[in-house]
N, C-alpha and C positions, 0 to 999 in steps of 0.2 A: 900748405894743400891740407887737410885735414882727414884725417883718418878715421873710420869704422870699424869694430870688431863685429859683424853679427853674433851673438850662439840662438841657435834651434836646437829643438828636438826630434819633431817631428817632419811634413813633408815638403815646405818649406817655400813655397807659394810668393810669401812676405819677402819672404828672403831675398827669392830671387826676382823681385818689381821691383825690391828699392839697391837689387845691383843693377838692372838692367834701369831703372832713374839718373844710379848717379857714374852710368858710362860715360855719359861720355863730359861728366861736370870739368870743368876745372879751378875751382877748390874744393869736391869733396871728395874722395876716392875711397868704397868700399877695397876694406884689406885686406880682412878673410874670417870665415867663416865657420866659427867652434860651432862642434857641438860633443854635447854626452853620452851622444845614442848611435854607435859605428854603423849602423842599416839604415839613416835616415837619410833621405831622400831628397833634404836640403842639402848636402854632403855631394853630391851626384849632383844636383842642377850648381850647384857653385862651383862646380869643377869644372862642368859643359863653357861657362859663364868665364871661364880663365884667371879660379876666386881659389888662394889659396885654403888647404883646409887643414884643420884640428880635429880629430875627438879626443874627450880623457873623459877619465874615471872617478867616483865619490873621494876617493885617500888625494889628489890630486887637486879637484876642486876644494875640496874643507878643511885640505892640512895639514897645505902644504905650500910653497912663492914660487911654485914653478910655474900656473897659466898668471901670473898679476909678474914675472921676470918674462915672460915671452912676449905679454901686452905691452908692456916696456917696450924688449928689443925692436916694438915693432914700432912705436909708438905712436900706441892709439889715442884717439881723444876723442872717442863715445862708446859702450860698449851698447847694443843695439836688441835687445830681444827679441825672439818673430818666430814667436811658439816655445820656449825655453821651458820646460818644467820645474827646475831645484831656485829653490831662493840663493840668493846672489847673496855673497857673503861679504858682509861686513870694512872685509879688505878691496875687495873690489869697488862699492858705493861709496863706499870713503877719500877713495881716490883716481876717480872715472866721472864725469857725467854718464847714469848706465840710466837709461830706457822704456820699458815693454809698452806693447799694446793691448787692451782687455776687448773681447768681441762683445763687449752688453756699457750701460753705462755706470759705472761704477759710485758711489758706494757700495751699489746695488751687486747683486748677483757675482760679488767678488770673490778670495778670501783660496783658501787651501781646497782643490779638489774643483774647482768654480775656473774646468775650460773647456771648449770647443766646445761640440753634442750639448756636453755636461751641461753651460749659461744659456745657450737656447733653449734648453728645455726648461727652464728653472722659467724663464721670462716669458715665454708659452704659458706654462700653468699659474702663473701670476693676474692677466690675463690684464699688463699696461697695452697699452697703443700706443707705444710707442718702442724701438730700443734701437742701437747704437754700436762706436767705440768710445774707448775710451785713454788715450799715449796719454802716460805719467811715466813720471820720477820711480826711480825702483830704493823705497828701502830697505828692512827689517822680514814689513813683516808682507802677505802676498794680498797685490794689490793693495799698500793702501798710502803708496808714495801719490805727491801730490802731484794734483792735474794739471797736463798742461793743456791739448783740445779733445772737445769732445765734438763728433757732428752720428744725429738720428737718425733711424731709418722708421717708417710710418712699420706698425703687426699691421695685414692683413688676414684676415679673416679666412681661416682654408690654410693657413701658414701653418708651416712644418716646423721641426730644428730643423734640417738645410734645406726648406726650402729662404729662412731664416738670415739661415749663416751664408746662403750664394748674394744674398744685399750686402748684410755687414765686411761679407769677404767685397764686397766691388766699395765698401764706404774707407775699408782698411788698405785694397791697391793705387786711393788713390789719394787719400792725406798725410798714410803713414810718412815712406817716402818724404812727401814737402815740408811736411813737418822737425823731421827730421833736421833737412836742411838749412829752413829756419833759425831751428836751435843753433848751430851750429856756427852760422852765419854774425850772430846772439851771437855769441861768447865770443868768435875775436875781436866782433865789434866792440864790447866792454872791455880784452886786453890789447886792443889798439890803443 
């Protein structure tokens, strides 16, 4: 059984979709949800779905092994970022597979500060014809890890950041859980 830890900072719609997707899986389980924001609605979503939750502060994340030790105790195979806004420390990216989803087509519109509505405003201002999602490995720089998967959607005349975000969310909900599953099962095959 492969075990996932989800890290989230906000409302947790992607986290909820991932938890629901794996709720009946015999090969993958969402073990826990971790947040750097004690007020994140993601924590409530996870608790309602029976997932153990943890919160942590900056010092714990960057200056101790406390989180690393707890992830080992939980036998975590993959860390999945779902709206998690802090840069993940090397101590985690070197020891775990860590993946993220970005609401645009990287390498454009990535980097520090490029999240949520900021991304969609930048995409619309550029007059691009399409946007989409990028699922990528996490490294020591925001949004610069190797790309695993991308999916696109058209930008429509009259789009606002909110209407574009709605279509991007649909892509996220459709593809992120499936790609997570494929990666975990591929790792399992490679290690067999």
